[in-house]
N, C-alpha and C positions, 0 to 999 in steps of 0.2 A: 406317206402316211397325211390320209387325208383329214385336212383342219377342218371343223366344225365353224358354220358364218361365227357363231357364239363366240368361241375363242378368238377369232378372228377380231372383233369388237373389243375384248377385253384389252387385247395384246396392243392394239391399235389407243385404247384410253389411259393405258399407262404410260406408252409412249409420250403421248401427250402429253402428261401429268410430270412426267421426269422433263422433259423440254420446259414446260412451265417455269418448275422449282431454278432449273439452269441460268434461265433469265431473271429470274427476283430476284429480290436481297438475298446476298451473300454469294450470288454467283455472278457466272462470265455472262454479263449483256452481251448482247449484238452489237458489232460496231461498222459505222459507215466506213468506207473506203478512206474517207476523208482524216477520220477521228483517231489519234495517236492513240498507240497503245496504253494504259497507264502503265506507269515507272513500276519497276521490281523494289520491295524493301531495302533499303543498303543496307551492305556488311556492317561489320564492327565499323567503328571508324580510325583511321590512323593515327597516328600517336603525334604526328610531325608537322599534322597541320591544325587550322581551327575547328572544335572540336562543339556538339553540344552535349553534354553527358544527362542531359535532364530526365525527368522521365517524361512522358507524355502528357504535358500541362497542356491547356490548351490558353493561348493568353486571352485576355478580357476582349480584345479585338482582334478579330486573324486577319485585320487589312490597316494600311495606312489612315489615322482617322479623318487627314488632312489631305485633300487636292494640293497637290504643287501649281503654287500661284500662276500667270503667263509669265515670259520671258517682260522686264520691266527693273524694277531697282536690284542692285542688288542686296543676295541674302544671305543671313546669318542661319544656317535649321540648327534647331533644338532637339537633338538626337538621343534617346534615350528610353526608358520606361518613365511609367506614372507622369506624365504631363497632361492628362486628362484632366478638367476640371473635377470629377469623382460626382457622387450624387446629389451636392450640393450649391455646390460652385456654379455658375456659367461659365461657357469657354473664353469671355473675355475677362474673368478672374484670375487664371491658369497662368503662371509664371512666364511663358511664351509672350502672351499676351501686357502682361505687364511690360516687359522688355521694350515691347514695340510701342509702346504709350511713351517712356525715358529717350527712346530714340526721336519719336516726332516730334518731343519737346523741346530738346538740344539740336530740332533741325536736323538729324542725320539720316541720311536717305537711304535706309536699309528695310528689309522686309525680312520680318521674323515668322520662320514656317516651324509650324508646330509639328516636327516629324515624330512623337512620345508612341509608343504603344506600350500600354498597361499590360506588365504580366511578362516586359521581351527580357531578355535573356540576351547576355555578349554576344552569343551565336546566333541566335533569333537578329539580330542585330545587323551582324555581316552581314547573313544572307538577304537583309531588303537593303542593304548600303549604295547600291547604285539608283534604286527611285530616290534615295534621300539625297542625292549630290545631284539632282538633274538641273539644269539650269542655271542660273549664274551665282554660284556660290561661291560665297567670298570666304565665311568663317564657320564652323561647325562646332557646336556643342555638344562632348563627345559625353553621356552621364548614364552611364550603363554597369549593372554589375551589381546592384543588389539584387534581381534576382535571382543570381548567380550565387550569391552568398545564402539567402532566404532558404535555398535547395541546396546548399553544402558541395556548389561543383566543382570540382577539379580548379585550384588556382591556376596552375601553366594554362589552361584552356583558356580561363580568362585572359591571362595577358597573352598569350595568341591573338585570342580572339582583337580585343585592343590596339595590339601592334599592326595585325594588317587594316583596319580599320585608318585607324592613322596614315600610314603608311598608302595605303590607297590615296587617302584626302590629300596627303602632300605634295604625290602624284599629280595632283593636278592642280596645285597649285593655289590651294586650299588652307590657309591655317587652321590650327585646331586650338582648342580648348579643353583642356580633360578633368575632368570633374571627379576628382574620388568618393568613394565611398566605405560604408564601414559593415563588417560582418556580424552578425549576430553572436553572444556569447557562448548558446547552445553546444556550437560545436566544437568548444574549446578553445583555449589562450594561442594554441600553436597555428589551428586554424585562423585567428582573427587576425594576429601578427602577418602572418604569411600574407593573408589576403589584402591587409592594408597596405603592406610595403609593396604592393604592382605596380601601386598608380603613381607615388612619385619614382618608379624605378623605369616606368615605360616613360612618364612625360620628359625623363631627365634623356634618357634615350634617344627619340623625338626631338628633344629641346623644341619643347609646347609648351602654350602659357596650360598654368593650375592652380585649379581652386583646390585645396585639399580635403574639404568635405563642402559637396549640394547641400546637402543638409542643414548645416551647421547652425545652430541654435531653434531648431524647430523639430528634428530626431526628439521624441521619447517627449514631448510637452504638449499635454492633454488640449489644452487651449488654442493649440496652432492647426491643430488636425482635426479631420472630420469623424465621425462614429466611429466612421470604418477601419480608424487607423492606420489609413494610410494616405488618403489625398490630404494635404493640406487645407485649413482654411482662409479666406480670403486673407485675412494677417499673414498665415503663415506662406502663401505664396508669395507676397509681396516681400518675405526675410528671405526667401527665394531667390527673386527676382535681385535685390539685393547683394547677396552673395555672391551671384553671375556678374552683375555690372560693375563691382570692382576688378574685375579681370577685361570685361569685354570694354568697357568707356575706354581705357588706354587705347587698346585695337582698333577703334572707331574713329578716334580722334586721330590717331597717325593715319588714316587712311586718305 
């Protein structure tokens, strides 16, 4: 069969169009030999280890908000969520900065690292734990779980994630403060009770310092929270720092 030049030209144009489509959005772009292939989508999570059952909700900040400072003073890492100053406050008004000033006032040579990522879950915290523990970390303040509760994630996943975080920190001889959180009432009293109980149970199991509720005196108080209802005001941040300081001060004094 003889193919006319016109048909041949049309075939070539069609093939070129298909090639462009496959390398454009939604297609598989060609990769250099040195570029790794994208990871395949994970299968169903195992029930035996830490999991993230959350829907695909991206945190407000996809990368850690503060760079790890160079080696120097021993570090206290504030590790969790919503430590960002929010839309109104400056970074030096967030509670990790308030803790830093308390330490400086008492001539306690520590550097506080703000390792909070707004919107983070306990599973998200576990994934970035190695980054947070870089350097001369002496104390880890674990304040995770609030976003697990807001999304109604399984309580056992929270327990497993917190346990793994604390276990890894203790394996590096890092002391831990575990800050408790509370679940909102909209998931029912059973969920709220079992969620609440995770924190004292894990604290007892791993024998770590325990703050029953990070946001004690701040949560639900309009004057102590910014208009977004999530981030505390400057006064609210000071009260959160007070809550943590009551547990942290005896630890740093003994060092």
